[in-house]
C-alpha positions as CSV (number, residue, x, y, z in Angstrom):
1,M,0.0,0.0,0.0
2,R,2.9,2.4,0.8
3,K,4.4,1.9,-2.6
4,A,1.1,2.5,-4.4
5,V,0.4,5.7,-2.4
6,F,3.8,7.2,-2.9
7,A,4.1,6.1,-6.5
8,T,0.9,8.1,-7.1
9,A,2.1,10.9,-4.8
10,S,4.9,11.8,-7.1
11,L,2.5,11.8,-10.1
12,V,-0.1,14.0,-8.4
13,C,2.4,16.2,-6.5
14,A,3.2,18.1,-9.7
15,V,-0.5,19.0,-10.2
16,A,-2.6,20.4,-7.4
17,L,-5.9,21.1,-5.5
18,A,-7.3,23.7,-3.3
19,G,-10.2,26.1,-2.5
20,C,-12.2,28.8,-4.2
21,G,-12.3,32.5,-3.7
22,E,-15.2,34.9,-3.4
23,S,-17.2,35.9,-6.5
24,D,-15.9,38.9,-8.4
25,T,-17.4,40.8,-11.3
26,D,-14.1,42.2,-12.6
27,A,-13.8,41.0,-16.2
28,T,-10.6,42.8,-17.2
29,A,-8.6,39.6,-17.7
30,S,-9.3,37.2,-20.6
31,M,-11.3,34.1,-19.9
32,F,-10.5,31.1,-22.1
33,D,-12.9,28.3,-23.2
34,D,-10.2,26.5,-25.2
35,P,-7.6,24.5,-23.1
36,Q,-4.9,24.9,-25.7
37,R,-5.2,28.7,-25.6
38,L,-5.4,28.8,-21.8
39,A,-2.3,26.6,-21.5
40,A,-0.4,28.6,-24.1
41,A,-1.1,31.9,-22.3
42,A,-0.2,30.6,-18.9
43,S,3.0,28.9,-20.2
44,S,4.1,32.1,-21.9
45,E,3.8,34.0,-18.7
46,T,5.5,31.4,-16.5
47,A,8.4,31.1,-19.1
48,Q,8.9,34.9,-18.8
49,S,8.8,34.9,-15.0
50,Q,11.0,31.8,-14.6
51,S,10.8,31.6,-10.8
52,E,8.4,31.4,-7.9
53,N,7.8,30.4,-4.3
54,F,5.5,27.4,-3.8
55,T,3.8,25.3,-1.2
56,L,2.5,21.7,-1.6
57,E,-0.2,19.9,0.5
58,A,-1.0,16.3,-0.4
59,D,-3.8,14.6,1.5
60,L,-3.6,10.9,0.5
61,P,-5.3,7.9,2.0
62,G,-3.3,7.2,5.2
63,R,-0.6,9.7,4.3
64,E,0.0,13.5,4.3
65,I,2.8,15.3,2.5
66,T,3.7,19.0,2.8
67,A,6.5,20.9,1.2
68,E,7.5,24.5,0.6
69,G,10.3,26.1,-1.3
70,A,11.5,28.3,-4.1
71,G,12.6,27.5,-7.6
72,S,13.6,28.8,-10.9
73,F,13.2,27.0,-14.2
74,D,15.7,28.0,-16.9
75,G,16.9,24.9,-18.6
76,A,20.4,23.9,-17.4
77,E,20.4,26.9,-15.0
78,S,17.3,25.7,-13.1
79,A,17.6,25.7,-9.3
80,L,15.4,24.6,-6.4
81,S,15.4,24.6,-2.6
82,M,12.7,22.6,-0.8
83,T,11.9,21.3,2.6
84,A,9.4,18.5,2.9
85,D,7.5,16.5,5.5
86,M,6.5,13.1,4.0
87,A,4.3,11.2,6.4
88,G,6.2,12.5,9.4
89,R,9.7,12.3,7.8
90,Q,11.5,15.6,7.4
91,M,14.0,16.2,4.6
92,Q,15.7,18.9,2.6
93,L,16.3,19.0,-1.1
94,R,18.4,21.3,-3.3
95,M,19.1,21.3,-7.0
96,V,21.8,23.6,-8.4
97,D,24.4,23.3,-11.1
98,Q,22.7,20.1,-12.4
99,T,23.3,18.4,-9.1
100,V,20.9,17.2,-6.5
101,Y,21.6,17.4,-2.8
102,M,19.4,15.9,-0.1
103,T,19.4,15.1,3.6
104,Q,18.2,11.7,4.7
105,P,14.5,11.6,5.7
106,T,14.2,11.6,9.5
107,R,11.3,11.4,11.9
108,D,13.3,13.5,14.4
109,S,12.2,17.1,13.9
110,A,15.3,18.2,15.9
111,N,17.4,16.9,13.1
112,A,15.4,18.4,10.3
113,D,18.3,20.8,9.6
114,A,20.8,18.0,9.5
115,T,24.2,18.9,8.2
116,S,24.9,15.7,6.3
117,W,24.0,15.8,2.6
118,V,24.3,13.3,-0.2
119,Q,24.8,14.4,-3.7
120,I,24.0,12.9,-7.1
121,P,24.1,14.3,-10.7
122,L,20.7,15.4,-11.8
123,D,20.7,13.1,-14.8
124,E,21.3,10.1,-12.5
125,A,18.5,10.9,-10.0
126,H,16.1,8.5,-11.7
127,S,18.6,5.7,-12.0
128,S,17.3,2.4,-10.8
129,S,20.6,1.7,-9.2
130,H,19.8,4.5,-6.7
131,Q,16.3,3.5,-5.8
132,G,17.1,2.1,-2.4
133,Q,19.1,5.2,-1.4
134,L,16.8,7.8,-2.9
135,G,13.7,6.2,-1.5
136,Q,11.2,3.7,-2.8
137,N,10.7,3.9,-6.6
138,G,13.6,6.4,-7.0
139,Q,11.4,9.4,-7.2
140,I,13.6,12.3,-6.2
141,D,13.9,13.4,-9.8
142,Q,10.1,13.6,-9.9
143,L,9.9,15.7,-6.7
144,L,12.3,18.1,-8.2
145,E,9.8,18.9,-11.0
146,Q,7.0,19.8,-8.6
147,H,7.8,23.5,-8.5
148,D,7.5,23.9,-12.3
149,P,3.8,24.2,-13.5
150,Q,4.8,23.7,-17.1
151,R,4.2,20.0,-17.1
152,I,0.6,20.4,-15.8
153,L,0.0,23.1,-18.4
154,E,1.2,20.7,-21.1
155,S,-1.2,18.1,-19.8
156,I,-4.1,20.6,-20.0
157,A,-3.2,21.5,-23.6
158,Q,-2.9,17.8,-24.6
159,S,-5.8,16.2,-22.9
160,G,-7.8,18.9,-21.0
161,S,-11.4,19.9,-21.3
162,I,-12.6,23.1,-19.7
163,T,-15.9,22.5,-18.0
164,G,-16.4,25.8,-16.3
165,S,-14.8,29.2,-15.5
166,E,-15.6,32.2,-13.4
167,R,-14.1,35.4,-12.1
168,A,-13.2,35.2,-8.4
169,R,-11.0,36.5,-5.6
170,L,-8.3,34.3,-4.0
171,D,-6.3,35.5,-1.0
172,G,-7.4,39.1,-1.9
173,E,-6.3,38.8,-5.5
174,S,-8.4,38.9,-8.6
175,V,-8.3,35.6,-10.4
176,T,-10.0,33.4,-12.9
177,H,-11.0,30.0,-11.6
178,Y,-11.2,27.1,-14.2
179,T,-12.6,23.6,-13.7
180,I,-11.0,21.2,-16.0
181,E,-11.2,17.5,-16.8
182,L,-8.1,15.6,-18.0
183,D,-8.1,12.3,-19.8
184,L,-6.7,9.9,-17.2
185,G,-4.7,7.8,-19.8
186,E,-3.2,10.8,-21.5
187,F,-2.4,12.4,-18.2
188,A,-0.8,9.3,-16.8
189,Q,1.5,9.1,-19.9
190,H,2.2,12.8,-20.5
191,G,1.6,14.4,-17.2
192,P,4.2,15.7,-14.7
193,V,5.3,12.2,-13.8
194,E,4.5,9.1,-15.8
195,M,2.7,6.2,-14.1
196,P,4.3,2.8,-14.4
197,P,3.2,0.9,-17.6
198,E,1.4,-1.8,-15.6
199,A,-0.7,0.9,-13.9
200,R,-1.4,2.7,-17.2
201,Q,-2.7,-0.6,-18.7
202,A,-5.2,-0.8,-16.0
203,L,-6.6,2.7,-16.4
204,P,-10.4,3.0,-17.1
205,E,-10.9,4.3,-20.6
206,T,-13.4,7.0,-19.6
207,E,-12.2,8.0,-16.2
208,P,-11.4,11.7,-16.0
209,V,-9.0,13.5,-13.7
210,P,-10.8,16.5,-12.1
211,L,-8.5,19.5,-11.9
212,Q,-9.0,23.1,-10.8
213,L,-6.7,26.0,-11.9
214,W,-6.6,29.5,-10.6
215,V,-4.7,32.1,-12.7
216,N,-4.2,35.8,-11.9
217,D,-4.8,38.7,-14.2
218,D,-1.4,38.1,-15.8
219,N,-2.4,34.5,-16.5
220,L,0.1,33.2,-14.0
221,P,-0.9,30.1,-12.1
222,V,-1.5,30.8,-8.4
223,K,-3.2,27.6,-7.4
224,V,-3.8,24.2,-8.9
225,V,-5.9,21.4,-7.5
226,V,-6.4,17.8,-8.6
227,D,-8.6,15.0,-7.4
228,A,-6.1,12.1,-7.4
229,S,-8.5,9.5,-6.0
230,S,-8.8,7.5,-9.2
231,M,-5.0,7.5,-9.8
232,V,-4.3,6.2,-6.3
233,Q,-6.8,3.4,-6.7
234,V,-5.5,2.4,-10.1
235,A,-1.9,2.4,-8.9
236,A,-2.8,0.3,-5.9
237,D,-4.8,-2.2,-7.9
238,A,-1.9,-2.6,-10.4
239,A,0.5,-3.2,-7.6
240,G,-1.8,-5.6,-5.8
241,H,-2.2,-3.4,-2.8
242,S,-5.2,-2.0,-1.0
243,V,-5.5,1.6,0.2
244,P,-7.6,3.1,3.0
245,E,-10.9,4.6,2.0
246,G,-11.0,8.4,1.4
247,E,-10.2,11.0,-1.2
248,A,-6.8,11.8,-2.4
249,T,-6.2,15.5,-3.1
250,I,-3.1,17.7,-3.9
251,T,-2.9,21.4,-3.5
252,M,-0.1,23.5,-5.1
253,R,0.1,27.3,-4.5
254,Y,2.4,29.6,-6.4
255,T,3.4,33.1,-5.2
256,D,6.0,35.8,-5.8
257,W,6.4,35.1,-9.5
258,G,9.7,36.4,-10.8
259,T,11.3,36.4,-7.4
260,Q,15.1,36.2,-7.1
261,V,16.0,32.6,-6.2
262,D,19.5,32.0,-4.8
263,V,20.3,28.3,-4.2
264,Q,23.8,27.4,-3.1
265,P,25.3,23.9,-2.7
266,P,25.8,22.8,0.9
267,P,29.3,23.3,2.4
268,E,31.8,20.8,1.0
269,D,32.6,19.3,4.4
270,Q,28.9,18.4,4.8
271,I,28.6,16.6,1.5
272,E,29.2,12.9,0.7
273,E,28.7,10.9,-2.5
274,L,25.6,8.9,-2.6
275,H,27.4,5.6,-3.3
276,S,29.5,6.0,-0.1
277,R,26.4,5.3,2.0
278,P,25.1,1.8,2.4
279,N,21.9,1.1,0.6
280,A,18.9,2.0,2.7
281,P,16.7,-0.9,3.8
282,P,13.4,-1.4,2.1
283,G,10.9,1.2,3.3
284,D,13.6,3.5,4.6
285,G,13.4,6.8,2.6
286,L,10.7,8.6,0.9
287,G,8.4,5.6,0.6
């Protein structure tokens, strides 16, 4: 069950869920009824801004995940700093200069600011040879993509259908709130994180993924919400596991677009190569 939930957690962490603001009659911003045009407008603005602060809240059956951080997305110059609490395990992640640095997940909050880091080249973060050390399913590389909304915007363009839109206010800001349905099969294959092939084969043909998106008057995403319940169940069934009853929702919030993001590697005397650590036992890590 833990593998199924966390395999799906990486998939849905890159999308997001949340609440709705008050009604607003201000119609100065464009409202789109075509998902391709909406995604193109939002993608253009995020590409120009290139950085943001973010928070993540994932409410999964039997699990809760929270994270916050700041990131910039500019190809090889992309950088990220994140702290996360994954089902009671605290950890830190940094990505800079095409290198990933992370502290080992710990249940001891007093050690959340641990001064021992492991490092691994970014292009090796998804390597199966590191799965035991990076956590179940080797999903650190997937977590690193959570701050960049481009992948979810691509999913909206490729398989989204806008079912509703309204002007609203969110945290005192004028926004447009879209309700969207994504094709589950297309989203699993082309979304922020691909589902395993065995899980994709088990997907219901007509099952949609409900998603909500709030964009400000500059068409920058400020909140994304996805109902991940169907994906959790499919992943669990494909893995032969059961999951507790309940909905699975993810909420991603974006603020301070265009903010200066300064991420530095940890001090050299606090870094060790990943391969110098013994393999973590099953279940020790992110999963």
